[in-house]
N, C-alpha and C positions, 0 to 999 in steps of 0.2 A: 920330759913330758911333752906331749904334742901341743902345738899352739892352736889357737882358734882358727887361724888361716889354714893350717894343715887339715884340721877336722872338716872345715868347710869344703875343701877340695876333695876329701875322701867321700863325704856325703854326696856331693855333686857328681862325682864319678860313679857312685852306686846308683844314683837316680838316672843318669844317662844310660848306664848299662841296663837297668830295669826297663827303660823305654826303648831299648835296642837301638840307641843312637851312638854313632861313632864318637869316641871321646877325642875332642879337639879343643884347642885353646880357646877359640871364640865361643864355643858352646859352654865351656866351663865358666868363662867370664860372664856370659849372658845370664846364666842361672844365679851366679853369685851376686850380680848387680840387682837382679829381681828380688833376691832375699835381703838386700840391703846390708850386706856384710862387706867390711873393708878387708881386702886380702892383698898381701904384698905381691907385686907382679911376678916375681920369680917362681912362686908356687905354681902358677898356671902352666908355664913351660915345663917345669919339673915333672908335674903329674902327667902332662901330655906325653912327654918322652918316656917316662917310666912305664906307662900303661899301653904304649903303642903296640908292643908285641906280646902282651899278656892276655891270656884267656881269663877274664875276670870271673866268669861263671864257674870254671873249674877251681879257680883260686878260692872262691867263696865256699864251694862245696867241700874242699879238702882242707879247710882250716883245722889244724890239730890232727889231721889224719896222715901226716907225712907226705902230702902231695907236693910240697915245695921241693926245690932242688936240695940235694943232700947238704946238710949243715951239721955243725958240731952240736952235740947235746947241750942244751942250755943248763947252766949251773951244775954241771957234772952229773946230770940225771941220766936216764936211760936213752936209748937210741931214739932218734926222731920218729922212726916208724912204729914206735911202741913195741918193738920186739923184745925178746927175752933179754934179761940182764947178762952182761958178760961175766966171765969167770972172776975177774977182778972185783966187780960189783958184788958178786955173791960172797967172796972172801971178806970184803969190807962189812957186809951185813952180818956175817957170822961173828966177826970180831966185836962188833957193836953189841950184839945180843949177849955174847959171853961176858963182856965187861959190865953190862947192866945186871946180869945174874950174880956176878961175884960181889957186887956192892950190896945186894939185898941181904946176904947171910954173913954178917960180921960178928955174930956171937952175942950180941946184945941188942936190945930194942930201945926205942926212944923213951919209953915210960918204965923201964926196969929199975 
């Protein structure tokens, strides 16, 4: 789970982006101090370096739309671009459906 320091830096980066201000360590620090939040100093440099070559606008607009660089599917799900499931995924779904159906008709009921 993210720390309050990390959340503070995220929100400050979003504020700076919204105001069309270049994200720099001193600007992040100034906003954090005005908010009265205590942040470990390494977060400032980390966020500055991480967001230096990132188009935050496109990052925000493409959340969940596969706009990020190619990554593995989280938790064995479908492709990050939301594309059609692969042949293996289809076979696994069919097997699950068959096993669920076979359990339903066992020849007796709960209240028989």
